[in-house]
KERO-97620 format. One record per atom (N, C-alpha, C): residue number from 1; residue in one letter; atom name; x negated, y negated, z. Coordinates in nm, 3 decimals. Layout:
<sites>
NUM  A  CA  X  Y  Z
...
</sites>
This chain:
<sites>
1  X  N  3.101  1.237  -2.401
1  X  CA  3.103  1.411  -2.391
1  X  C  2.920  1.488  -2.512
2  X  N  2.896  1.400  -2.581
2  X  CA  2.806  1.484  -2.702
2  X  C  2.689  1.427  -2.625
3  X  N  2.696  1.318  -2.567
3  X  CA  2.563  1.259  -2.495
3  X  C  2.504  1.367  -2.376
4  X  N  2.613  1.366  -2.283
4  X  CA  2.610  1.500  -2.177
4  X  C  2.526  1.603  -2.238
5  X  N  2.608  1.646  -2.366
5  X  CA  2.516  1.809  -2.389
5  X  C  2.400  1.731  -2.471
6  X  N  2.366  1.679  -2.480
6  X  CA  2.172  1.650  -2.549
6  X  C  2.129  1.620  -2.416
7  X  N  2.213  1.557  -2.310
7  X  CA  2.130  1.530  -2.193
7  X  C  2.078  1.666  -2.107
8  X  N  2.167  1.764  -2.085
8  X  CA  2.162  1.886  -2.081
8  X  C  2.039  1.991  -2.175
9  X  N  2.073  1.975  -2.290
9  X  CA  1.978  2.042  -2.376
9  X  C  1.824  2.008  -2.368
10  X  N  1.809  1.869  -2.304
10  X  CA  1.679  1.798  -2.323
10  X  C  1.613  1.872  -2.189
11  X  N  1.706  1.850  -2.037
11  X  CA  1.690  1.941  -1.939
11  X  C  1.655  2.089  -1.960
12  X  N  1.710  2.141  -2.001
12  X  CA  1.668  2.286  -2.020
12  X  C  1.544  2.267  -2.113
13  X  N  1.560  2.196  -2.203
13  X  CA  1.408  2.214  -2.274
13  X  C  1.299  2.148  -2.186
14  X  N  1.341  2.108  -2.053
14  X  CA  1.252  2.073  -1.997
14  X  C  1.127  2.161  -1.877
15  X  N  1.248  2.207  -1.829
15  X  CA  1.258  2.308  -1.781
15  X  C  1.181  2.443  -1.800
16  X  N  1.188  2.469  -1.927
16  X  CA  1.140  2.553  -2.034
16  X  C  0.982  2.523  -2.022
17  X  N  0.969  2.413  -2.052
17  X  CA  0.851  2.382  -2.104
17  X  C  0.742  2.354  -1.957
18  X  N  0.793  2.309  -1.831
18  X  CA  0.737  2.307  -1.723
18  X  C  0.692  2.458  -1.682
19  X  N  0.766  2.537  -1.717
19  X  CA  0.746  2.659  -1.674
19  X  C  0.641  2.756  -1.805
20  X  N  0.669  2.729  -1.895
20  X  CA  0.581  2.753  -1.966
20  X  C  0.461  2.653  -1.966
21  X  N  0.445  2.598  -1.940
21  X  CA  0.279  2.507  -1.912
21  X  C  0.249  2.551  -1.757
22  X  N  0.293  2.617  -1.661
22  X  CA  0.259  2.673  -1.577
22  X  C  0.185  2.778  -1.573
23  X  N  0.257  2.851  -1.696
23  X  CA  0.206  3.028  -1.677
23  X  C  0.090  2.987  -1.779
24  X  N  0.044  2.895  -1.892
24  X  CA  0.019  2.874  -1.962
24  X  C  -0.172  2.836  -1.884
25  X  N  -0.098  2.703  -1.850
25  X  CA  -0.258  2.678  -1.695
25  X  C  -0.302  2.782  -1.630
26  X  N  -0.221  2.875  -1.586
26  X  CA  -0.261  2.992  -1.527
26  X  C  -0.329  3.098  -1.600
27  X  N  -0.296  3.103  -1.723
27  X  CA  -0.390  3.220  -1.755
27  X  C  -0.505  3.161  -1.834
28  X  N  -0.505  3.005  -1.850
28  X  CA  -0.615  2.959  -1.825
28  X  C  -0.755  2.940  -1.722
29  X  N  -0.701  2.974  -1.622
29  X  CA  -0.737  2.972  -1.476
29  X  C  -0.733  2.822  -1.426
30  X  N  -0.655  2.733  -1.438
30  X  CA  -0.645  2.597  -1.403
30  X  C  -0.519  2.545  -1.347
31  X  N  -0.447  2.680  -1.324
31  X  CA  -0.264  2.625  -1.219
31  X  C  -0.307  2.545  -1.152
32  X  N  -0.424  2.496  -1.094
32  X  CA  -0.431  2.365  -0.993
32  X  C  -0.401  2.280  -1.038
33  X  N  -0.388  2.247  -1.211
33  X  CA  -0.352  2.099  -1.213
33  X  C  -0.262  2.107  -1.272
34  X  N  -0.149  2.161  -1.204
34  X  CA  -0.007  2.219  -1.307
34  X  C  0.094  2.070  -1.218
35  X  N  0.049  2.060  -1.104
35  X  CA  0.115  1.941  -1.030
35  X  C  0.090  1.789  -1.106
36  X  N  -0.046  1.760  -1.146
36  X  CA  -0.100  1.680  -1.223
36  X  C  -0.022  1.632  -1.338
37  X  N  -0.032  1.754  -1.425
37  X  CA  0.038  1.768  -1.596
37  X  C  0.198  1.745  -1.541
38  X  N  0.259  1.788  -1.441
38  X  CA  0.436  1.775  -1.350
38  X  C  0.442  1.651  -1.377
39  X  N  0.299  1.586  -1.286
39  X  CA  0.380  1.419  -1.266
39  X  C  0.395  1.331  -1.432
40  X  N  0.284  1.365  -1.475
40  X  CA  0.273  1.332  -1.587
40  X  C  0.382  1.297  -1.706
41  X  N  0.469  1.451  -1.701
41  X  CA  0.573  1.451  -1.757
41  X  C  0.662  1.375  -1.698
42  X  N  0.694  1.371  -1.608
42  X  CA  0.781  1.301  -1.501
42  X  C  0.814  1.167  -1.522
43  X  N  0.639  1.100  -1.542
43  X  CA  0.643  0.955  -1.593
43  X  C  0.698  0.904  -1.706
44  X  N  0.684  1.001  -1.793
44  X  CA  0.748  1.032  -1.968
44  X  C  0.906  1.060  -1.960
45  X  N  0.959  1.087  -1.856
45  X  CA  1.109  1.108  -1.884
45  X  C  1.143  0.930  -1.934
46  X  N  1.240  0.970  -2.025
46  X  CA  1.305  0.864  -2.096
46  X  C  1.238  0.798  -2.215
47  X  N  1.119  0.868  -2.237
47  X  CA  1.052  0.846  -2.330
47  X  C  1.110  0.878  -2.479
48  X  N  1.188  0.999  -2.457
48  X  CA  1.232  1.027  -2.612
48  X  C  1.334  0.932  -2.656
49  X  N  1.392  0.817  -2.547
49  X  CA  1.441  0.736  -2.619
49  X  C  1.395  0.640  -2.740
50  X  N  1.267  0.615  -2.698
50  X  CA  1.190  0.551  -2.789
50  X  C  1.102  0.617  -2.872
51  X  N  1.149  0.695  -2.908
51  X  CA  1.017  0.785  -3.008
51  X  C  1.158  0.847  -3.126
52  X  N  1.084  0.918  -3.227
52  X  CA  1.165  0.933  -3.309
52  X  C  1.146  1.088  -3.342
53  X  N  1.045  1.153  -3.266
53  X  CA  0.995  1.310  -3.293
53  X  C  0.924  1.362  -3.169
54  X  N  0.999  1.457  -3.112
54  X  CA  1.000  1.470  -2.980
54  X  C  0.883  1.575  -2.961
55  X  N  0.797  1.555  -3.040
55  X  CA  0.694  1.661  -3.026
55  X  C  0.595  1.560  -3.006
56  X  N  0.609  1.471  -2.974
56  X  CA  0.523  1.375  -2.940
56  X  C  0.576  1.399  -2.772
57  X  N  0.622  1.412  -2.704
57  X  CA  0.679  1.416  -2.568
57  X  C  0.547  1.484  -2.486
58  X  N  0.515  1.478  -2.395
58  X  CA  0.391  1.550  -2.331
58  X  C  0.432  1.701  -2.314
59  X  N  0.507  1.693  -2.216
59  X  CA  0.589  1.863  -2.206
59  X  C  0.585  1.955  -2.340
60  X  N  0.618  1.880  -2.460
60  X  CA  0.626  1.952  -2.572
60  X  C  0.497  1.965  -2.645
61  X  N  0.404  1.880  -2.645
61  X  CA  0.252  1.852  -2.729
61  X  C  0.196  1.965  -2.613
62  X  N  0.198  1.932  -2.452
62  X  CA  0.120  2.056  -2.415
62  X  C  0.155  2.194  -2.455
63  X  N  0.271  2.226  -2.449
63  X  CA  0.295  2.379  -2.459
63  X  C  0.188  2.443  -2.610
64  X  N  0.239  2.304  -2.712
64  X  CA  0.212  2.336  -2.813
64  X  C  0.038  2.371  -2.816
65  X  N  -0.025  2.289  -2.772
65  X  CA  -0.195  2.354  -2.732
65  X  C  -0.198  2.463  -2.678
66  X  N  -0.109  2.500  -2.519
66  X  CA  -0.109  2.640  -2.493
66  X  C  -0.101  2.723  -2.616
67  X  N  0.013  2.684  -2.685
67  X  CA  0.044  2.818  -2.802
67  X  C  -0.086  2.840  -2.924
68  X  N  -0.142  2.723  -2.942
68  X  CA  -0.247  2.719  -3.009
68  X  C  -0.407  2.788  -2.981
69  X  N  -0.414  2.764  -2.860
69  X  CA  -0.497  2.840  -2.755
69  X  C  -0.530  2.963  -2.804
70  X  N  -0.378  3.052  -2.794
70  X  CA  -0.368  3.191  -2.760
70  X  C  -0.447  3.274  -2.897
71  X  N  -0.431  3.179  -3.000
71  X  CA  -0.457  3.257  -3.124
71  X  C  -0.632  3.183  -3.155
72  X  N  -0.663  3.129  -3.073
72  X  CA  -0.820  3.011  -3.097
72  X  C  -0.938  3.070  -3.095
73  X  N  -1.009  3.098  -3.140
73  X  CA  -1.169  3.146  -3.089
73  X  C  -1.226  3.077  -3.028
74  X  N  -1.179  2.960  -2.948
74  X  CA  -1.257  2.903  -2.862
74  X  C  -1.286  2.913  -2.754
75  X  N  -1.479  2.948  -2.769
75  X  CA  -1.470  3.012  -2.634
75  X  C  -1.437  2.933  -2.488
76  X  N  -1.438  2.799  -2.447
76  X  CA  -1.452  2.704  -2.365
76  X  C  -1.307  2.648  -2.344
77  X  N  -1.171  2.751  -2.306
77  X  CA  -1.086  2.697  -2.337
77  X  C  -1.020  2.638  -2.249
78  X  N  -1.034  2.575  -2.184
78  X  CA  -1.004  2.523  -2.078
78  X  C  -1.080  2.383  -2.065
79  X  N  -1.177  2.331  -2.156
79  X  CA  -1.283  2.215  -2.192
79  X  C  -1.149  2.196  -2.282
80  X  N  -1.129  2.274  -2.384
80  X  CA  -1.059  2.264  -2.515
80  X  C  -0.927  2.167  -2.493
81  X  N  -0.868  2.269  -2.392
81  X  CA  -0.700  2.237  -2.406
81  X  C  -0.747  2.117  -2.299
82  X  N  -0.817  2.068  -2.223
82  X  CA  -0.855  1.904  -2.145
82  X  C  -0.847  1.832  -2.195
83  X  N  -0.939  1.831  -2.328
83  X  CA  -0.960  1.792  -2.436
83  X  C  -0.887  1.701  -2.566
84  X  N  -0.770  1.768  -2.566
84  X  CA  -0.651  1.796  -2.617
84  X  C  -0.549  1.694  -2.584
85  X  N  -0.511  1.752  -2.443
85  X  CA  -0.435  1.682  -2.366
85  X  C  -0.473  1.520  -2.319
86  X  N  -0.620  1.475  -2.312
86  X  CA  -0.614  1.370  -2.306
86  X  C  -0.622  1.250  -2.396
87  X  N  -0.554  1.320  -2.526
87  X  CA  -0.558  1.204  -2.663
87  X  C  -0.454  1.280  -2.684
88  X  N  -0.280  1.324  -2.629
88  X  CA  -0.135  1.345  -2.674
88  X  C  -0.116  1.200  -2.774
89  X  N  -0.002  1.253  -2.823
89  X  CA  0.029  1.154  -2.905
89  X  C  0.122  1.065  -2.830
90  X  N  0.147  1.096  -2.731
90  X  CA  0.208  0.977  -2.657
90  X  C  0.132  0.914  -2.582
91  X  N  0.012  0.902  -2.546
91  X  CA  -0.094  0.808  -2.526
91  X  C  -0.164  0.712  -2.616
92  X  N  -0.070  0.712  -2.749
92  X  CA  -0.107  0.609  -2.813
92  X  C  0.019  0.553  -2.873
93  X  N  0.131  0.556  -2.729
93  X  CA  0.260  0.510  -2.782
93  X  C  0.193  0.382  -2.591
94  X  N  0.246  0.227  -2.663
94  X  CA  0.253  0.154  -2.553
94  X  C  0.382  0.063  -2.560
95  X  N  0.438  0.045  -2.408
95  X  CA  0.538  -0.072  -2.343
95  X  C  0.476  -0.166  -2.252
96  X  N  0.542  -0.256  -2.291
96  X  CA  0.481  -0.382  -2.201
96  X  C  0.629  -0.435  -2.185
97  X  N  0.635  -0.516  -2.026
97  X  CA  0.753  -0.568  -1.939
97  X  C  0.699  -0.673  -1.892
98  X  N  0.718  -0.768  -1.913
98  X  CA  0.706  -0.928  -1.874
98  X  C  0.504  -0.917  -1.867
99  X  N  0.492  -0.932  -1.989
99  X  CA  0.341  -0.933  -1.998
99  X  C  0.244  -0.824  -1.960
100  X  N  0.289  -0.750  -1.832
100  X  CA  0.242  -0.590  -1.792
100  X  C  0.196  -0.495  -1.891
101  X  N  0.141  -0.407  -1.891
101  X  CA  0.123  -0.289  -1.990
101  X  C  0.151  -0.202  -1.901
102  X  N  0.210  -0.116  -1.950
102  X  CA  0.250  0.042  -1.857
102  X  C  0.151  0.136  -1.856
103  X  N  0.150  0.190  -1.711
103  X  CA  0.025  0.282  -1.754
103  X  C  0.108  0.415  -1.701
104  X  N  0.103  0.479  -1.791
104  X  CA  0.152  0.650  -1.758
104  X  C  0.114  0.732  -1.638
105  X  N  -0.014  0.666  -1.585
105  X  CA  -0.097  0.767  -1.514
105  X  C  -0.002  0.733  -1.371
106  X  N  0.016  0.630  -1.372
106  X  CA  0.039  0.570  -1.222
106  X  C  0.200  0.528  -1.205
107  X  N  0.256  0.539  -1.335
107  X  CA  0.417  0.487  -1.299
107  X  C  0.479  0.542  -1.409
108  X  N  0.645  0.589  -1.355
108  X  CA  0.704  0.635  -1.467
108  X  C  0.748  0.492  -1.539
109  X  N  0.776  0.514  -1.642
109  X  CA  0.880  0.489  -1.752
109  X  C  1.004  0.382  -1.701
110  X  N  1.074  0.495  -1.643
110  X  CA  1.216  0.453  -1.610
110  X  C  1.157  0.360  -1.465
111  X  N  1.094  0.355  -1.387
111  X  CA  1.057  0.269  -1.312
111  X  C  0.998  0.138  -1.347
112  X  N  0.912  0.150  -1.468
112  X  CA  0.851  0.030  -1.530
112  X  C  0.948  -0.054  -1.576
113  X  N  1.042  0.000  -1.678
113  X  CA  1.119  -0.032  -1.785
113  X  C  1.279  -0.082  -1.717
114  X  N  1.264  -0.117  -1.584
114  X  CA  1.372  -0.225  -1.575
114  X  C  1.433  -0.325  -1.609
115  X  N  1.354  -0.386  -1.671
115  X  CA  1.401  -0.483  -1.739
115  X  C  1.388  -0.410  -1.896
116  X  N  1.437  -0.508  -1.996
116  X  CA  1.367  -0.494  -2.138
116  X  C  1.252  -0.483  -2.177
117  X  N  1.222  -0.341  -2.233
117  X  CA  1.053  -0.374  -2.213
117  X  C  1.028  -0.374  -2.416
118  X  N  0.889  -0.371  -2.433
118  X  CA  0.890  -0.400  -2.577
118  X  C  0.775  -0.260  -2.617
119  X  N  0.801  -0.182  -2.749
119  X  CA  0.780  -0.099  -2.696
119  X  C  0.692  -0.049  -2.829
120  X  N  0.556  0.018  -2.867
120  X  CA  0.481  0.017  -3.015
120  X  C  0.392  0.156  -2.994
121  X  N  0.334  0.181  -3.121
121  X  CA  0.222  0.257  -3.150
121  X  C  0.125  0.236  -3.190
122  X  N  -0.002  0.243  -3.096
122  X  CA  -0.148  0.184  -3.138
122  X  C  -0.225  0.300  -3.190
123  X  N  -0.346  0.236  -3.280
123  X  CA  -0.435  0.335  -3.300
123  X  C  -0.534  0.375  -3.200
124  X  N  -0.545  0.355  -3.071
124  X  CA  -0.628  0.414  -3.019
124  X  C  -0.557  0.449  -2.863
125  X  N  -0.558  0.591  -2.817
125  X  CA  -0.519  0.641  -2.685
125  X  C  -0.532  0.517  -2.552
126  X  N  -0.445  0.507  -2.439
126  X  CA  -0.462  0.447  -2.298
126  X  C  -0.359  0.541  -2.290
127  X  N  -0.384  0.531  -2.150
127  X  CA  -0.538  0.519  -2.114
127  X  C  -0.584  0.600  -2.177
128  X  N  -0.752  0.538  -2.201
128  X  CA  -0.890  0.628  -2.262
128  X  C  -0.924  0.789  -2.202
129  X  N  -0.949  0.867  -2.319
129  X  CA  -0.922  1.001  -2.292
129  X  C  -1.042  1.013  -2.136
130  X  N  -1.134  0.936  -2.124
130  X  CA  -1.203  0.997  -2.016
130  X  C  -1.143  0.941  -1.858
131  X  N  -1.081  0.847  -1.879
131  X  CA  -0.979  0.843  -1.777
131  X  C  -0.866  0.886  -1.758
132  X  N  -0.814  0.961  -1.862
132  X  CA  -0.689  1.091  -1.813
132  X  C  -0.737  1.222  -1.764
133  X  N  -0.891  1.239  -1.840
133  X  CA  -0.961  1.336  -1.777
133  X  C  -0.981  1.351  -1.638
134  X  N  -1.048  1.247  -1.601
134  X  CA  -1.082  1.205  -1.464
134  X  C  -0.910  1.181  -1.372
135  X  N  -0.850  1.163  -1.404
135  X  CA  -0.712  1.121  -1.298
135  X  C  -0.676  1.288  -1.285
136  X  N  -0.677  1.349  -1.426
136  X  CA  -0.638  1.519  -1.421
136  X  C  -0.678  1.566  -1.321
137  X  N  -0.868  1.579  -1.299
137  X  CA  -0.902  1.676  -1.185
137  X  C  -0.921  1.541  -1.015
138  X  N  -0.878  1.438  -1.058
138  X  CA  -0.915  1.397  -0.899
138  X  C  -0.732  1.503  -0.872
139  X  N  -0.830  1.510  -0.674
139  X  CA  -0.706  1.596  -0.570
139  X  C  -0.593  1.496  -0.585
140  X  N  -0.500  1.576  -0.560
140  X  CA  -0.346  1.505  -0.580
140  X  C  -0.322  1.466  -0.447
</sites>
């Protein structure tokens, strides 16, 4: 029963983050990217089972970036948002399954991890920030 309550809390938080993210992207004039970010967030479903800090979840981190930009004097907030989003803490985490490295831009963690996966943190982001930015601005 307790697990069910935790899942409901995560689902409610995820919904709130999706709405906050959409409104934040709209305020930056880049709401057209909301589909890409939603896809990325969905690809990280189950990620919370492997981390000890939920602020590393893409939904939490993206909303945090948007909140920080509200009080920022940065002139080009769109570029600043994309720069920070491309190096989110989640991109420093890796998963490998049968010798294959998980690419969160292409596949969900749940789809990738049908067997036991090895999970670790690295010193550099994967995919690289350049690849993430290109992926974000590609047409859906």
